[in-house]
Backbone as a ProteinNet text record, in pm:
[ID]
protein_1_A
[PRIMARY]
XXXXXXXXXXXXXXXXXXXXXXXXXXXXXXXXXXXXXXXXXXXXXXXXXXXXXXXXXXXXXXXXX
[TERTIARY]
-1326.8	-1338.9	-1419.3	-1489.8	-1566.9	-1543.8	-1570.2	-1561.6	-1699.3	-1743.8	-1873.7	-1859.2	-1950.7	-1951.1	-2086	-2086.3	-2209	-2263.7	-2391.9	-2453.5	-2441.4	-2393.4	-2379.5	-2256.8	-2275.1	-2164.5	-2122.1	-1993.5	-1941.3	-1840.4	-1857.4	-1765.9	-1686.6	-1556.3	-1467.3	-1382	-1370.5	-1291.2	-1142.5	-1079.1	-935.2	-867.7	-742.2	-669.6	-546.8	-513.8	-394	-270.2	-157.2	-33.7	7.3	-44.3	-13.4	-92.5	-191.3	-275.9	-225	-136.6	-79.1	51.6	134.8	265.1	248.5	282.8	269.6	398.5	501.2	629	622.8	696	697.4	786.6	762.3	842.6	984.4	1084.7	1222	1260.4	1183	1210.6	1119.9	1049.5	958.3	1035.6	974.6	1039.4	1093.6	1015.8	1058.6	1188.3	1221.4	1344.4	1467.5	1445.8	1557.4	1577	1517.3	1532.2	1661.6	1727	1846.8	1804.6	1892.6	1859	1817.9	1883.3	1848	1707.5	1670.9	1537.4	1430.9	1459.2	1365.9	1342.7	1449.8	1440.4	1359.8	1382.6	1308.8	1158.9	1124.1	983.3	920	992	940.6	919.2	1014.7	1001.8	882.5	863.6	750.6	617.8	609.8	487.9	460.4	563.3	544.4	506	560.9	523.2	376.6	332.9	192.1	103.7	141.8	62.1	56.6	166	174	97.2	100.7	44.8	-91.9	-121	-242	-343.4	-297.1	-386.1	-451.5	-581.7	-653.3	-630.9	-577.4	-553.5	-629.1	-708.6	-787	-692.3	-729.7	-647	-603.5	-694	-661.3	-570.5	-550.5	-463.9	-325.7	-304.7	-176.2	-58.8	-78.4	28.5	66.3	-18.9	8.4	71.9	92.8	148.3	291.8	385	526.8	566.6	634.2	686.5	836
-1546.1	-1404.8	-1336.8	-1234.1	-1158.1	-1008.8	-935.9	-789.7	-735.5	-638.2	-577.1	-427.5	-371.5	-228	-172	-48.5	16.4	102.8	127	213.6	361	388.3	525.4	590.9	708.7	784.2	889.6	894.1	990.8	1080	1210.4	1306.2	1373.1	1360.6	1414.3	1523.7	1639	1747.2	1711	1755.9	1737.6	1872.5	1868.9	1992	2002.8	2124.5	2149.3	2134.9	2106.1	2092.5	2224.4	2335.9	2465.3	2487.7	2402.8	2419.4	2344.4	2247.6	2176.9	2110.6	2078.1	2017.7	1868.6	1827.9	1687	1608	1674.1	1604.9	1508.8	1399.9	1301.4	1349.6	1295	1322.7	1272.1	1352.2	1308.7	1185.6	1152	1033.6	915.9	926	819.3	688.9	579.9	449.2	414.5	439.7	397.6	464.8	578	647.9	588.3	503.3	449.5	299.4	241.9	98.7	71.1	-36.9	-77.3	-141.8	-145.2	-213.2	-359	-427.2	-567.4	-579.2	-489.8	-495	-459.5	-363.1	-330	-451.8	-521.5	-640.8	-750	-767.7	-868.3	-836.6	-711.5	-669.8	-691.4	-652.8	-670.9	-819.4	-903.8	-1047.9	-1105.8	-1062.7	-1111.1	-1069.7	-946.5	-898.3	-974.8	-995.1	-1067.9	-1213.3	-1275.7	-1413	-1417.6	-1321.3	-1313.9	-1299.3	-1208.2	-1185.4	-1310.3	-1383.6	-1500.5	-1619	-1637.1	-1757.4	-1739.7	-1620.2	-1603.3	-1504	-1404.5	-1298.6	-1338.4	-1323.6	-1354.6	-1242.4	-1278.1	-1181.3	-1228.6	-1141.1	-1175.6	-1211.7	-1311.7	-1360.5	-1246.9	-1155.9	-1046.2	-940.9	-950	-854.7	-911.8	-1038.3	-1102.6	-1027	-973	-899.7	-770.9	-722.7	-599.4	-626.4	-753.5	-791.3	-837.4	-775.5	-810.8	-905.3	-1012.9	-1105.3	-1106.4
182.2	211.5	101.7	140.7	43	63	-41.4	-36.7	-68.8	8	-17	-37.3	-111.8	-136.5	-95.1	-51.4	-9.4	-123.1	-120.7	-221	-183.2	-63.5	-15.7	-78.5	-134.6	-192.9	-92.2	-63.7	32.5	-38.2	-26.6	-88	23.4	12.9	115.4	51.3	116.4	56.8	49.5	-56.5	-72.2	-49.9	-12.2	16.7	-72.2	-111.5	-191.8	-104.2	-169.8	-93	-27.5	-77.9	-17.2	112	138.2	256.1	379.2	358	472.4	431.2	527.3	503.9	474.7	354.8	316.1	337.3	378.7	396.4	514	501	608.9	722.7	837.2	955.2	929.9	965.6	938.9	1020.6	1122.1	1203.7	1167	1056.2	1014.5	996.9	1038.9	1035.8	898.1	793.4	660	615.7	676.1	638.6	706	804.6	881.9	864.4	762	738.1	662.2	699.1	625.8	494.1	396.2	270.1	292.1	385.1	413.1	470.5	560.9	620.4	516.4	430.3	321.7	233.1	201.3	117.3	186.7	316.2	393.8	395.8	415.1	417	279.9	173.9	38	7	46.5	23.5	99	223.3	302.9	239.5	193.9	129.2	-0.2	-80.9	-206	-181.9	-78.4	-43.5	-3.3	75.9	114.4	-9.1	-98.7	-219.5	-306.7	-312.3	-398.4	-340.2	-207.3	-145.5	-80.4	-29.8	50.6	-5.7	-75.6	-121.8	-254.1	-258.7	-382.4	-483.1	-598.7	-705.2	-828.2	-885.5	-1004	-1118.3	-1195.2	-1305.9	-1398.4	-1429.3	-1520	-1455.9	-1325.4	-1256.2	-1227	-1257.6	-1228.9	-1291.4	-1410.7	-1477.9	-1407.6	-1318.1	-1243.9	-1108.4	-1077.4	-948	-966.8	-894.7	-906.5	-793.9	-831.3	-729.5	-737.9
[MASK]
+++++++++++++++++++++++++++++++++++++++++++++++++++++++++++++++++

């Protein structure tokens, strides 16, 4: 796999928190996960990062397993 970058610079406006509601929906999935399911998702993600995702040697210290 490779990663490519474009030479095109794109500037996108940012908005203050007073300009729109940043709060999550009270019915958002992440708010209704059980501790066991959260742990299962975290374990699956860490397994993927450890076995399949390419991580630069100098970034290994920033990756938690």
